[in-house]
Every structure is written in C-alpha cells, then in structure tokens.
NUVO-914033 format. One record per atom (N, C-alpha, C, O, CB): residue number from 1; x, y, z. Coordinates in Angstrom, 2 decimals, always signed. Glycine has a CB too. Layout:
% NUVO-914033
<n->NUM | px->X | py->Y | pz->Z>
...
//
This chain:
% NUVO-914033
<n->1 | px->+54.86 | py->+12.36 | pz->+62.75>
<n->1 | px->+53.60 | py->+11.65 | pz->+62.76>
<n->1 | px->+53.88 | py->+10.19 | pz->+63.07>
<n->1 | px->+54.93 | py->+9.66 | pz->+62.72>
<n->1 | px->+52.87 | py->+11.80 | pz->+61.42>
<n->2 | px->+52.95 | py->+9.55 | pz->+63.72>
<n->2 | px->+53.16 | py->+8.19 | pz->+64.18>
<n->2 | px->+53.44 | py->+7.20 | pz->+63.05>
<n->2 | px->+54.50 | py->+6.56 | pz->+63.04>
<n->2 | px->+51.96 | py->+7.73 | pz->+64.94>
<n->3 | px->+52.53 | py->+7.07 | pz->+62.11>
<n->3 | px->+52.67 | py->+6.02 | pz->+61.10>
<n->3 | px->+53.15 | py->+6.54 | pz->+59.76>
<n->3 | px->+53.27 | py->+5.77 | pz->+58.81>
<n->3 | px->+51.37 | py->+5.32 | pz->+60.92>
<n->4 | px->+53.43 | py->+7.83 | pz->+59.66>
<n->4 | px->+53.83 | py->+8.39 | pz->+58.39>
<n->4 | px->+55.12 | py->+9.18 | pz->+58.54>
<n->4 | px->+55.15 | py->+10.24 | pz->+59.17>
<n->4 | px->+52.72 | py->+9.27 | pz->+57.82>
<n->5 | px->+56.16 | py->+8.65 | pz->+57.97>
<n->5 | px->+57.45 | py->+9.33 | pz->+58.04>
<n->5 | px->+57.60 | py->+10.27 | pz->+56.84>
<n->5 | px->+56.82 | py->+10.22 | pz->+55.89>
<n->5 | px->+58.61 | py->+8.30 | pz->+58.07>
<n->6 | px->+58.59 | py->+11.11 | pz->+56.92>
<n->6 | px->+58.90 | py->+12.01 | pz->+55.82>
<n->6 | px->+59.13 | py->+11.22 | pz->+54.54>
<n->6 | px->+58.61 | py->+11.58 | pz->+53.47>
<n->6 | px->+60.14 | py->+12.87 | pz->+56.14>
<n->7 | px->+59.89 | py->+10.16 | pz->+54.64>
<n->7 | px->+60.22 | py->+9.36 | pz->+53.47>
<n->7 | px->+58.99 | py->+8.68 | pz->+52.88>
<n->7 | px->+58.83 | py->+8.64 | pz->+51.66>
<n->7 | px->+61.27 | py->+8.32 | pz->+53.83>
<n->8 | px->+58.11 | py->+8.16 | pz->+53.74>
<n->8 | px->+56.92 | py->+7.49 | pz->+53.21>
<n->8 | px->+55.97 | py->+8.51 | pz->+52.57>
<n->8 | px->+55.32 | py->+8.20 | pz->+51.58>
<n->8 | px->+56.20 | py->+6.70 | pz->+54.32>
<n->9 | px->+55.89 | py->+9.71 | pz->+53.15>
<n->9 | px->+55.05 | py->+10.73 | pz->+52.55>
<n->9 | px->+55.62 | py->+11.18 | pz->+51.20>
<n->9 | px->+54.87 | py->+11.37 | pz->+50.24>
<n->9 | px->+54.90 | py->+11.93 | pz->+53.49>
<n->10 | px->+56.92 | py->+11.33 | pz->+51.12>
<n->10 | px->+57.54 | py->+11.67 | pz->+49.84>
<n->10 | px->+57.26 | py->+10.59 | pz->+48.79>
<n->10 | px->+56.97 | py->+10.91 | pz->+47.64>
<n->10 | px->+59.06 | py->+11.85 | pz->+50.01>
<n->11 | px->+57.35 | py->+9.35 | pz->+49.18>
<n->11 | px->+57.05 | py->+8.24 | pz->+48.26>
<n->11 | px->+55.60 | py->+8.28 | pz->+47.80>
<n->11 | px->+55.31 | py->+8.06 | pz->+46.62>
<n->11 | px->+57.35 | py->+6.90 | pz->+48.92>
<n->12 | px->+54.69 | py->+8.57 | pz->+48.72>
<n->12 | px->+53.28 | py->+8.67 | pz->+48.35>
<n->12 | px->+53.04 | py->+9.81 | pz->+47.37>
<n->12 | px->+52.30 | py->+9.67 | pz->+46.40>
<n->12 | px->+52.41 | py->+8.86 | pz->+49.60>
<n->13 | px->+53.67 | py->+10.95 | pz->+47.62>
<n->13 | px->+53.55 | py->+12.09 | pz->+46.71>
<n->13 | px->+54.06 | py->+11.71 | pz->+45.32>
<n->13 | px->+53.43 | py->+12.02 | pz->+44.32>
<n->13 | px->+54.33 | py->+13.32 | pz->+47.25>
<n->14 | px->+55.19 | py->+11.04 | pz->+45.27>
<n->14 | px->+55.75 | py->+10.61 | pz->+43.98>
<n->14 | px->+54.84 | py->+9.60 | pz->+43.30>
<n->14 | px->+54.67 | py->+9.66 | pz->+42.08>
<n->14 | px->+57.15 | py->+10.01 | pz->+44.18>
<n->15 | px->+54.24 | py->+8.69 | pz->+44.05>
<n->15 | px->+53.32 | py->+7.71 | pz->+43.47>
<n->15 | px->+52.08 | py->+8.39 | pz->+42.89>
<n->15 | px->+51.64 | py->+8.06 | pz->+41.79>
<n->15 | px->+52.89 | py->+6.69 | pz->+44.53>
<n->16 | px->+51.54 | py->+9.35 | pz->+43.63>
<n->16 | px->+50.37 | py->+10.08 | pz->+43.14>
<n->16 | px->+50.74 | py->+10.87 | pz->+41.89>
<n->16 | px->+49.98 | py->+10.91 | pz->+40.92>
<n->16 | px->+49.81 | py->+11.04 | pz->+44.23>
<n->17 | px->+51.90 | py->+11.49 | pz->+41.92>
<n->17 | px->+52.34 | py->+12.28 | pz->+40.78>
<n->17 | px->+52.62 | py->+11.41 | pz->+39.56>
<n->17 | px->+52.46 | py->+11.86 | pz->+38.43>
<n->17 | px->+53.57 | py->+13.08 | pz->+41.15>
<n->18 | px->+53.05 | py->+10.18 | pz->+39.77>
<n->18 | px->+53.29 | py->+9.26 | pz->+38.65>
<n->18 | px->+51.98 | py->+8.98 | pz->+37.91>
<n->18 | px->+51.97 | py->+8.83 | pz->+36.69>
<n->18 | px->+53.93 | py->+7.94 | pz->+39.15>
<n->19 | px->+50.88 | py->+8.90 | pz->+38.66>
<n->19 | px->+49.57 | py->+8.65 | pz->+38.07>
<n->19 | px->+49.01 | py->+9.91 | pz->+37.39>
<n->19 | px->+48.28 | py->+9.81 | pz->+36.41>
<n->19 | px->+48.60 | py->+8.15 | pz->+39.14>
<n->20 | px->+49.34 | py->+11.07 | pz->+37.92>
<n->20 | px->+48.83 | py->+12.34 | pz->+37.40>
<n->20 | px->+49.98 | py->+13.35 | pz->+37.45>
<n->20 | px->+50.04 | py->+14.18 | pz->+38.35>
<n->20 | px->+47.59 | py->+12.85 | pz->+38.24>
<n->21 | px->+50.88 | py->+13.28 | pz->+36.47>
<n->21 | px->+52.10 | py->+14.10 | pz->+36.50>
<n->21 | px->+51.81 | py->+15.60 | pz->+36.51>
<n->21 | px->+50.85 | py->+16.08 | pz->+35.90>
<n->21 | px->+52.97 | py->+13.76 | pz->+35.32>
<n->22 | px->+52.66 | py->+16.31 | pz->+37.22>
<n->22 | px->+52.61 | py->+17.76 | pz->+37.24>
<n->22 | px->+53.51 | py->+18.26 | pz->+36.12>
<n->22 | px->+54.64 | py->+17.79 | pz->+35.96>
<n->22 | px->+53.05 | py->+18.34 | pz->+38.63>
<n->23 | px->+53.01 | py->+19.21 | pz->+35.35>
<n->23 | px->+53.80 | py->+19.79 | pz->+34.27>
<n->23 | px->+54.61 | py->+20.96 | pz->+34.82>
<n->23 | px->+54.10 | py->+22.07 | pz->+34.97>
<n->23 | px->+52.89 | py->+20.24 | pz->+33.10>
<n->24 | px->+55.87 | py->+20.70 | pz->+35.12>
<n->24 | px->+56.74 | py->+21.75 | pz->+35.64>
<n->24 | px->+57.25 | py->+22.66 | pz->+34.52>
<n->24 | px->+57.84 | py->+23.71 | pz->+34.77>
<n->24 | px->+57.93 | py->+21.13 | pz->+36.39>
<n->25 | px->+57.00 | py->+22.24 | pz->+33.29>
<n->25 | px->+57.39 | py->+22.99 | pz->+32.10>
<n->25 | px->+58.83 | py->+23.44 | pz->+32.21>
<n->25 | px->+59.73 | py->+22.65 | pz->+32.49>
<n->25 | px->+56.45 | py->+24.20 | pz->+31.89>
<n->26 | px->+59.05 | py->+24.72 | pz->+32.00>
<n->26 | px->+60.42 | py->+25.24 | pz->+32.04>
<n->26 | px->+60.67 | py->+26.04 | pz->+33.31>
<n->26 | px->+61.51 | py->+26.95 | pz->+33.32>
<n->26 | px->+60.70 | py->+26.11 | pz->+30.81>
<n->27 | px->+59.96 | py->+25.71 | pz->+34.36>
<n->27 | px->+60.16 | py->+26.42 | pz->+35.62>
<n->27 | px->+61.55 | py->+26.13 | pz->+36.17>
<n->27 | px->+62.03 | py->+25.00 | pz->+36.10>
<n->27 | px->+59.08 | py->+26.01 | pz->+36.65>
<n->28 | px->+62.21 | py->+27.14 | pz->+36.71>
<n->28 | px->+63.59 | py->+26.98 | pz->+37.17>
<n->28 | px->+63.70 | py->+26.40 | pz->+38.58>
<n->28 | px->+64.43 | py->+26.92 | pz->+39.42>
<n->28 | px->+64.29 | py->+28.32 | pz->+37.13>
<n->29 | px->+62.96 | py->+25.31 | pz->+38.83>
<n->29 | px->+62.97 | py->+24.69 | pz->+40.15>
<n->29 | px->+63.31 | py->+23.22 | pz->+40.02>
<n->29 | px->+62.98 | py->+22.57 | pz->+39.03>
<n->29 | px->+61.61 | py->+24.87 | pz->+40.84>
<n->30 | px->+63.97 | py->+22.70 | pz->+41.02>
<n->30 | px->+64.24 | py->+21.28 | pz->+41.09>
<n->30 | px->+62.98 | py->+20.59 | pz->+41.64>
<n->30 | px->+62.55 | py->+20.89 | pz->+42.76>
<n->30 | px->+65.49 | py->+20.98 | pz->+41.98>
<n->31 | px->+62.42 | py->+19.68 | pz->+40.87>
<n->31 | px->+61.15 | py->+19.04 | pz->+41.25>
<n->31 | px->+61.24 | py->+18.33 | pz->+42.60>
<n->31 | px->+60.33 | py->+18.45 | pz->+43.42>
<n->31 | px->+60.73 | py->+18.05 | pz->+40.18>
<n->32 | px->+62.32 | py->+17.60 | pz->+42.83>
<n->32 | px->+62.46 | py->+16.87 | pz->+44.10>
<n->32 | px->+62.58 | py->+17.83 | pz->+45.27>
<n->32 | px->+62.01 | py->+17.58 | pz->+46.34>
<n->32 | px->+63.69 | py->+15.95 | pz->+44.04>
<n->33 | px->+63.30 | py->+18.91 | pz->+45.09>
<n->33 | px->+63.42 | py->+19.91 | pz->+46.16>
<n->33 | px->+62.06 | py->+20.52 | pz->+46.49>
<n->33 | px->+61.75 | py->+20.77 | pz->+47.65>
<n->33 | px->+64.41 | py->+21.01 | pz->+45.76>
<n->34 | px->+61.25 | py->+20.77 | pz->+45.46>
<n->34 | px->+59.91 | py->+21.30 | pz->+45.70>
<n->34 | px->+59.06 | py->+20.31 | pz->+46.50>
<n->34 | px->+58.36 | py->+20.70 | pz->+47.44>
<n->34 | px->+59.22 | py->+21.64 | pz->+44.37>
<n->35 | px->+59.10 | py->+19.03 | pz->+46.12>
<n->35 | px->+58.35 | py->+18.00 | pz->+46.86>
<n->35 | px->+58.79 | py->+17.97 | pz->+48.32>
<n->35 | px->+57.96 | py->+17.93 | pz->+49.22>
<n->35 | px->+58.55 | py->+16.61 | pz->+46.21>
<n->36 | px->+60.10 | py->+17.99 | pz->+48.54>
<n->36 | px->+60.63 | py->+17.93 | pz->+49.91>
<n->36 | px->+60.22 | py->+19.17 | pz->+50.71>
<n->36 | px->+59.88 | py->+19.05 | pz->+51.89>
<n->36 | px->+62.16 | py->+17.80 | pz->+49.88>
<n->37 | px->+60.24 | py->+20.32 | pz->+50.09>
<n->37 | px->+59.82 | py->+21.55 | pz->+50.76>
<n->37 | px->+58.36 | py->+21.46 | pz->+51.20>
<n->37 | px->+58.02 | py->+21.82 | pz->+52.33>
<n->37 | px->+60.03 | py->+22.77 | pz->+49.83>
<n->38 | px->+57.50 | py->+20.99 | pz->+50.33>
<n->38 | px->+56.07 | py->+20.87 | pz->+50.65>
<n->38 | px->+55.84 | py->+19.84 | pz->+51.74>
<n->38 | px->+55.10 | py->+20.09 | pz->+52.69>
<n->38 | px->+55.28 | py->+20.50 | pz->+49.40>
<n->39 | px->+56.46 | py->+18.68 | pz->+51.61>
<n->39 | px->+56.30 | py->+17.62 | pz->+52.61>
<n->39 | px->+56.80 | py->+18.09 | pz->+53.98>
<n->39 | px->+56.13 | py->+17.87 | pz->+54.99>
<n->39 | px->+57.05 | py->+16.35 | pz->+52.18>
<n->40 | px->+57.96 | py->+18.71 | pz->+54.02>
<n->40 | px->+58.49 | py->+19.20 | pz->+55.29>
<n->40 | px->+57.56 | py->+20.22 | pz->+55.93>
<n->40 | px->+57.32 | py->+20.21 | pz->+57.13>
<n->40 | px->+59.88 | py->+19.81 | pz->+55.09>
<n->41 | px->+57.03 | py->+21.11 | pz->+55.10>
<n->41 | px->+56.12 | py->+22.13 | pz->+55.59>
<n->41 | px->+54.84 | py->+21.50 | pz->+56.15>
<n->41 | px->+54.37 | py->+21.90 | pz->+57.22>
<n->41 | px->+55.78 | py->+23.13 | pz->+54.48>
<n->42 | px->+54.28 | py->+20.53 | pz->+55.44>
<n->42 | px->+53.06 | py->+19.87 | pz->+55.91>
<n->42 | px->+53.28 | py->+19.09 | pz->+57.20>
<n->42 | px->+52.45 | py->+19.13 | pz->+58.10>
<n->42 | px->+52.53 | py->+18.93 | pz->+54.84>
<n->43 | px->+54.39 | py->+18.40 | pz->+57.29>
<n->43 | px->+54.67 | py->+17.64 | pz->+58.51>
<n->43 | px->+54.88 | py->+18.57 | pz->+59.71>
<n->43 | px->+54.45 | py->+18.27 | pz->+60.82>
<n->43 | px->+55.92 | py->+16.75 | pz->+58.31>
<n->44 | px->+55.55 | py->+19.69 | pz->+59.47>
<n->44 | px->+55.75 | py->+20.66 | pz->+60.55>
<n->44 | px->+54.41 | py->+21.24 | pz->+61.00>
<n->44 | px->+54.16 | py->+21.38 | pz->+62.20>
<n->44 | px->+56.70 | py->+21.79 | pz->+60.09>
<n->45 | px->+53.57 | py->+21.57 | pz->+60.04>
<n->45 | px->+52.23 | py->+22.08 | pz->+60.39>
<n->45 | px->+51.41 | py->+21.05 | pz->+61.14>
<n->45 | px->+50.68 | py->+21.40 | pz->+62.07>
<n->45 | px->+51.48 | py->+22.51 | pz->+59.12>
<n->46 | px->+51.54 | py->+19.78 | pz->+60.76>
<n->46 | px->+50.79 | py->+18.73 | pz->+61.45>
<n->46 | px->+51.20 | py->+18.63 | pz->+62.91>
<n->46 | px->+50.35 | py->+18.42 | pz->+63.78>
<n->46 | px->+50.99 | py->+17.38 | pz->+60.75>
<n->47 | px->+52.48 | py->+18.76 | pz->+63.18>
<n->47 | px->+52.93 | py->+18.70 | pz->+64.57>
<n->47 | px->+52.31 | py->+19.82 | pz->+65.40>
<n->47 | px->+51.87 | py->+19.60 | pz->+66.53>
<n->47 | px->+54.46 | py->+18.79 | pz->+64.65>
<n->48 | px->+52.27 | py->+21.02 | pz->+64.84>
<n->48 | px->+51.67 | py->+22.15 | pz->+65.54>
<n->48 | px->+50.17 | py->+21.95 | pz->+65.66>
<n->48 | px->+49.59 | py->+22.15 | pz->+66.73>
<n->48 | px->+51.98 | py->+23.48 | pz->+64.82>
<n->49 | px->+49.53 | py->+21.55 | pz->+64.57>
<n->49 | px->+48.09 | py->+21.36 | pz->+64.55>
<n->49 | px->+47.66 | py->+20.27 | pz->+65.53>
<n->49 | px->+46.64 | py->+20.40 | pz->+66.21>
<n->49 | px->+47.62 | py->+21.00 | pz->+63.13>
<n->50 | px->+48.45 | py->+19.21 | pz->+65.60>
<n->50 | px->+48.14 | py->+18.10 | pz->+66.51>
<n->50 | px->+48.15 | py->+18.58 | pz->+67.96>
<n->50 | px->+47.32 | py->+18.15 | pz->+68.77>
<n->50 | px->+49.15 | py->+16.95 | pz->+66.32>
<n->51 | px->+49.08 | py->+19.46 | pz->+68.29>
<n->51 | px->+49.15 | py->+19.99 | pz->+69.65>
<n->51 | px->+47.97 | py->+20.91 | pz->+69.95>
<n->51 | px->+47.44 | py->+20.93 | pz->+71.07>
<n->51 | px->+50.47 | py->+20.75 | pz->+69.86>
<n->52 | px->+47.55 | py->+21.67 | pz->+68.94>
<n->52 | px->+46.45 | py->+22.61 | pz->+69.12>
<n->52 | px->+45.08 | py->+21.93 | pz->+69.08>
<n->52 | px->+44.16 | py->+22.33 | pz->+69.79>
<n->52 | px->+46.50 | py->+23.68 | pz->+68.06>
<n->53 | px->+44.96 | py->+20.89 | pz->+68.24>
<n->53 | px->+43.68 | py->+20.20 | pz->+68.07>
<n->53 | px->+43.89 | py->+18.68 | pz->+68.18>
<n->53 | px->+44.19 | py->+18.02 | pz->+67.19>
<n->53 | px->+43.03 | py->+20.56 | pz->+66.69>
<n->54 | px->+43.73 | py->+18.14 | pz->+69.38>
<n->54 | px->+43.98 | py->+16.71 | pz->+69.57>
<n->54 | px->+42.91 | py->+15.80 | pz->+68.93>
<n->54 | px->+43.16 | py->+14.61 | pz->+68.75>
<n->54 | px->+44.06 | py->+16.42 | pz->+71.03>
<n->55 | px->+41.76 | py->+16.35 | pz->+68.59>
<n->55 | px->+40.69 | py->+15.54 | pz->+68.00>
<n->55 | px->+41.03 | py->+15.22 | pz->+66.54>
<n->55 | px->+41.01 | py->+16.10 | pz->+65.68>
<n->55 | px->+39.32 | py->+16.28 | pz->+68.10>
<n->56 | px->+41.33 | py->+13.96 | pz->+66.27>
<n->56 | px->+41.76 | py->+13.55 | pz->+64.93>
<n->56 | px->+40.67 | py->+13.78 | pz->+63.89>
<n->56 | px->+40.97 | py->+14.16 | pz->+62.76>
<n->56 | px->+42.15 | py->+12.08 | pz->+64.94>
<n->57 | px->+39.41 | py->+13.57 | pz->+64.24>
<n->57 | px->+38.31 | py->+13.78 | pz->+63.29>
<n->57 | px->+38.23 | py->+15.24 | pz->+62.87>
<n->57 | px->+37.98 | py->+15.53 | pz->+61.70>
<n->57 | px->+36.97 | py->+13.33 | pz->+63.91>
<n->58 | px->+38.43 | py->+16.16 | pz->+63.79>
<n->58 | px->+38.40 | py->+17.59 | pz->+63.45>
<n->58 | px->+39.58 | py->+17.95 | pz->+62.56>
<n->58 | px->+39.44 | py->+18.73 | pz->+61.61>
<n->58 | px->+38.43 | py->+18.44 | pz->+64.74>
<n->59 | px->+40.75 | py->+17.38 | pz->+62.86>
<n->59 | px->+41.92 | py->+17.64 | pz->+62.00>
<n->59 | px->+41.67 | py->+17.11 | pz->+60.60>
<n->59 | px->+42.02 | py->+17.76 | pz->+59.61>
<n->59 | px->+43.19 | py->+16.99 | pz->+62.60>
<n->60 | px->+41.08 | py->+15.92 | pz->+60.50>
<n->60 | px->+40.81 | py->+15.33 | pz->+59.19>
<n->60 | px->+39.85 | py->+16.21 | pz->+58.40>
<n->60 | px->+40.02 | py->+16.38 | pz->+57.19>
<n->60 | px->+40.22 | py->+13.91 | pz->+59.35>
<n->61 | px->+38.86 | py->+16.77 | pz->+59.06>
<n->61 | px->+37.90 | py->+17.65 | pz->+58.38>
<n->61 | px->+38.60 | py->+18.88 | pz->+57.83>
<n->61 | px->+38.31 | py->+19.33 | pz->+56.72>
<n->61 | px->+36.77 | py->+18.07 | pz->+59.34>
<n->62 | px->+39.54 | py->+19.43 | pz->+58.60>
<n->62 | px->+40.29 | py->+20.59 | pz->+58.12>
<n->62 | px->+41.14 | py->+20.20 | pz->+56.91>
<n->62 | px->+41.21 | py->+20.95 | pz->+55.94>
<n->62 | px->+41.19 | py->+21.16 | pz->+59.25>
<n->63 | px->+41.79 | py->+19.03 | pz->+56.97>
<n->63 | px->+42.60 | py->+18.58 | pz->+55.84>
<n->63 | px->+41.75 | py->+18.34 | pz->+54.60>
<n->63 | px->+42.16 | py->+18.68 | pz->+53.49>
<n->63 | px->+43.35 | py->+17.31 | pz->+56.21>
<n->64 | px->+40.58 | py->+17.76 | pz->+54.78>
<n->64 | px->+39.70 | py->+17.53 | pz->+53.63>
<n->64 | px->+39.24 | py->+18.85 | pz->+53.03>
<n->64 | px->+39.18 | py->+18.99 | pz->+51.81>
<n->64 | px->+38.49 | py->+16.69 | pz->+54.05>
<n->65 | px->+38.91 | py->+19.82 | pz->+53.87>
<n->65 | px->+38.49 | py->+21.13 | pz->+53.38>
<n->65 | px->+39.64 | py->+21.80 | pz->+52.61>
<n->65 | px->+39.42 | py->+22.40 | pz->+51.56>
<n->65 | px->+38.02 | py->+22.02 | pz->+54.54>
<n->66 | px->+40.85 | py->+21.71 | pz->+53.16>
<n->66 | px->+42.00 | py->+22.31 | pz->+52.49>
<n->66 | px->+42.28 | py->+21.62 | pz->+51.15>
<n->66 | px->+42.63 | py->+22.27 | pz->+50.18>
<n->66 | px->+43.25 | py->+22.23 | pz->+53.40>
<n->67 | px->+42.12 | py->+20.31 | pz->+51.11>
<n->67 | px->+42.32 | py->+19.55 | pz->+49.87>
<n->67 | px->+41.27 | py->+19.94 | pz->+48.84>
<n->67 | px->+41.58 | py->+20.12 | pz->+47.67>
<n->67 | px->+42.27 | py->+18.04 | pz->+50.14>
<n->68 | px->+40.02 | py->+20.07 | pz->+49.28>
<n->68 | px->+38.95 | py->+20.49 | pz->+48.37>
<n->68 | px->+39.25 | py->+21.87 | pz->+47.80>
<n->68 | px->+39.06 | py->+22.12 | pz->+46.61>
<n->68 | px->+37.58 | py->+20.49 | pz->+49.10>
<n->69 | px->+39.71 | py->+22.77 | pz->+48.65>
<n->69 | px->+40.05 | py->+24.13 | pz->+48.21>
<n->69 | px->+41.17 | py->+24.10 | pz->+47.17>
<n->69 | px->+41.10 | py->+24.80 | pz->+46.17>
<n->69 | px->+40.47 | py->+24.99 | pz->+49.41>
<n->70 | px->+42.20 | py->+23.30 | pz->+47.41>
<n->70 | px->+43.31 | py->+23.20 | pz->+46.46>
<n->70 | px->+42.86 | py->+22.58 | pz->+45.14>
<n->70 | px->+43.28 | py->+23.02 | pz->+44.07>
<n->70 | px->+44.46 | py->+22.40 | pz->+47.05>
<n->71 | px->+42.02 | py->+21.55 | pz->+45.20>
<n->71 | px->+41.51 | py->+20.92 | pz->+43.99>
<n->71 | px->+40.67 | py->+21.90 | pz->+43.18>
<n->71 | px->+40.79 | py->+21.96 | pz->+41.95>
<n->71 | px->+40.68 | py->+19.67 | pz->+44.34>
<n->72 | px->+39.83 | py->+22.67 | pz->+43.86>
<n->72 | px->+39.01 | py->+23.68 | pz->+43.18>
<n->72 | px->+39.89 | py->+24.75 | pz->+42.54>
<n->72 | px->+39.66 | py->+25.14 | pz->+41.40>
<n->72 | px->+38.03 | py->+24.32 | pz->+44.16>
<n->73 | px->+40.88 | py->+25.22 | pz->+43.29>
<n->73 | px->+41.79 | py->+26.23 | pz->+42.75>
<n->73 | px->+42.52 | py->+25.70 | pz->+41.52>
<n->73 | px->+42.69 | py->+26.43 | pz->+40.54>
<n->73 | px->+42.80 | py->+26.66 | pz->+43.82>
<n->74 | px->+42.96 | py->+24.45 | pz->+41.57>
<n->74 | px->+43.65 | py->+23.83 | pz->+40.45>
<n->74 | px->+42.74 | py->+23.71 | pz->+39.23>
<n->74 | px->+43.16 | py->+23.97 | pz->+38.10>
<n->74 | px->+44.18 | py->+22.45 | pz->+40.85>
<n->75 | px->+41.48 | py->+23.33 | pz->+39.46>
<n->75 | px->+40.52 | py->+23.19 | pz->+38.37>
<n->75 | px->+40.25 | py->+24.55 | pz->+37.71>
<n->75 | px->+40.19 | py->+24.64 | pz->+36.48>
<n->75 | px->+39.20 | py->+22.59 | pz->+38.88>
<n->76 | px->+40.11 | py->+25.60 | pz->+38.50>
<n->76 | px->+39.87 | py->+26.94 | pz->+37.96>
<n->76 | px->+41.09 | py->+27.41 | pz->+37.16>
<n->76 | px->+40.94 | py->+27.96 | pz->+36.07>
<n->76 | px->+39.55 | py->+27.94 | pz->+39.10>
<n->77 | px->+42.28 | py->+27.19 | pz->+37.70>
<n->77 | px->+43.50 | py->+27.57 | pz->+36.97>
<n->77 | px->+43.59 | py->+26.82 | pz->+35.65>
<n->77 | px->+43.92 | py->+27.41 | pz->+34.62>
<n->77 | px->+44.74 | py->+27.29 | pz->+37.83>
<n->78 | px->+43.31 | py->+25.53 | pz->+35.68>
<n->78 | px->+43.34 | py->+24.71 | pz->+34.46>
<n->78 | px->+42.33 | py->+25.25 | pz->+33.43>
<n->78 | px->+42.64 | py->+25.36 | pz->+32.25>
<n->78 | px->+43.04 | py->+23.23 | pz->+34.79>
<n->79 | px->+41.12 | py->+25.56 | pz->+33.89>
<n->79 | px->+40.10 | py->+26.11 | pz->+32.99>
<n->79 | px->+40.55 | py->+27.43 | pz->+32.39>
<n->79 | px->+40.32 | py->+27.69 | pz->+31.21>
<n->79 | px->+38.78 | py->+26.29 | pz->+33.74>
<n->80 | px->+41.18 | py->+28.27 | pz->+33.19>
<n->80 | px->+41.67 | py->+29.56 | pz->+32.69>
<n->80 | px->+42.74 | py->+29.36 | pz->+31.63>
<n->80 | px->+42.76 | py->+30.06 | pz->+30.61>
<n->80 | px->+42.22 | py->+30.41 | pz->+33.84>
<n->81 | px->+43.64 | py->+28.41 | pz->+31.86>
<n->81 | px->+44.68 | py->+28.12 | pz->+30.88>
<n->81 | px->+44.08 | py->+27.60 | pz->+29.58>
<n->81 | px->+44.50 | py->+27.99 | pz->+28.49>
<n->81 | px->+45.69 | py->+27.11 | pz->+31.44>
<n->82 | px->+43.09 | py->+26.73 | pz->+29.70>
<n->82 | px->+42.42 | py->+26.22 | pz->+28.50>
<n->82 | px->+41.73 | py->+27.36 | pz->+27.74>
<n->82 | px->+41.82 | py->+27.46 | pz->+26.52>
<n->82 | px->+41.39 | py->+25.13 | pz->+28.87>
<n->83 | px->+41.06 | py->+28.19 | pz->+28.48>
<n->83 | px->+40.33 | py->+29.32 | pz->+27.88>
<n->83 | px->+41.31 | py->+30.27 | pz->+27.19>
<n->83 | px->+41.00 | py->+30.82 | pz->+26.13>
<n->83 | px->+39.51 | py->+30.08 | pz->+28.96>
<n->84 | px->+42.46 | py->+30.46 | pz->+27.77>
<n->84 | px->+43.45 | py->+31.37 | pz->+27.20>
<n->84 | px->+44.22 | py->+30.72 | pz->+26.04>
<n->84 | px->+45.00 | py->+31.39 | pz->+25.36>
<n->84 | px->+44.43 | py->+31.82 | pz->+28.28>
<n->85 | px->+43.98 | py->+29.42 | pz->+25.83>
<n->85 | px->+44.65 | py->+28.74 | pz->+24.73>
<n->85 | px->+46.09 | py->+28.40 | pz->+25.04>
<n->85 | px->+46.88 | py->+28.12 | pz->+24.13>
<n->85 | px->+44.60 | py->+29.56 | pz->+23.51>
<n->86 | px->+46.45 | py->+28.42 | pz->+26.32>
<n->86 | px->+47.82 | py->+28.14 | pz->+26.71>
<n->86 | px->+48.08 | py->+26.67 | pz->+26.97>
<n->86 | px->+49.22 | py->+26.25 | pz->+27.15>
<n->86 | px->+48.18 | py->+28.94 | pz->+27.92>
<n->87 | px->+46.99 | py->+25.90 | pz->+27.01>
<n->87 | px->+47.13 | py->+24.48 | pz->+27.29>
<n->87 | px->+46.21 | py->+23.73 | pz->+26.35>
<n->87 | px->+45.09 | py->+24.17 | pz->+26.09>
<n->87 | px->+46.80 | py->+24.17 | pz->+28.78>
<n->88 | px->+46.66 | py->+22.60 | pz->+25.85>
<n->88 | px->+45.83 | py->+21.79 | pz->+24.96>
<n->88 | px->+44.82 | py->+21.00 | pz->+25.78>
<n->88 | px->+45.09 | py->+20.62 | pz->+26.92>
<n->88 | px->+46.70 | py->+20.85 | pz->+24.11>
<n->89 | px->+43.67 | py->+20.75 | pz->+25.20>
<n->89 | px->+42.59 | py->+20.00 | pz->+25.88>
<n->89 | px->+42.94 | py->+18.58 | pz->+26.13>
<n->89 | px->+42.14 | py->+17.84 | pz->+26.69>
<n->89 | px->+41.33 | py->+20.05 | pz->+25.09>
//
C-alpha cells in the first residue's frame, strides 16, 4: 500500500489494542505472531482487491461493511459469554 507499510499497520494495531486490550487468556498462541499473520493477510488481500477494484470509495465501503460485520460478531460473542457467566460484566 502506498502510505501504509506493514510496520506502520502493526503499530496501529498495537496502539488500538493498547486502548482496548484483547484477552488472549490461556490460548496457546504468540500474540505478536497472530498480529503479524492478520496484518500480512490483510495487506495481501488489499493488493489483490486494489487490482480488481480500482475505485477507492468502493473498496472503503467494502472495508467498512467488513468492519461492521466483525464488530457485530464480536458484540454477539461477548453477549453470549456474559450470558453464559464465563465473563464478568
């Protein structure tokens, strides 16, 4: 991507996570490796998507829709955990 490098995206992810930490609990994964895997995957997809859809506004709309979907999924999962008593309010 033109103005966003892998390193700057990783830093942004870490900054966002510092404000709203993810509870990795006792999952057997290295947190930094997971961040790098996600960032690499997103950047690779962006390169393909950019070639397929040159209109930046259309790409942004797809990204916003995907973000909304992930936020909704996260909220539902959180509600289910609260309902099951597995997470404190």
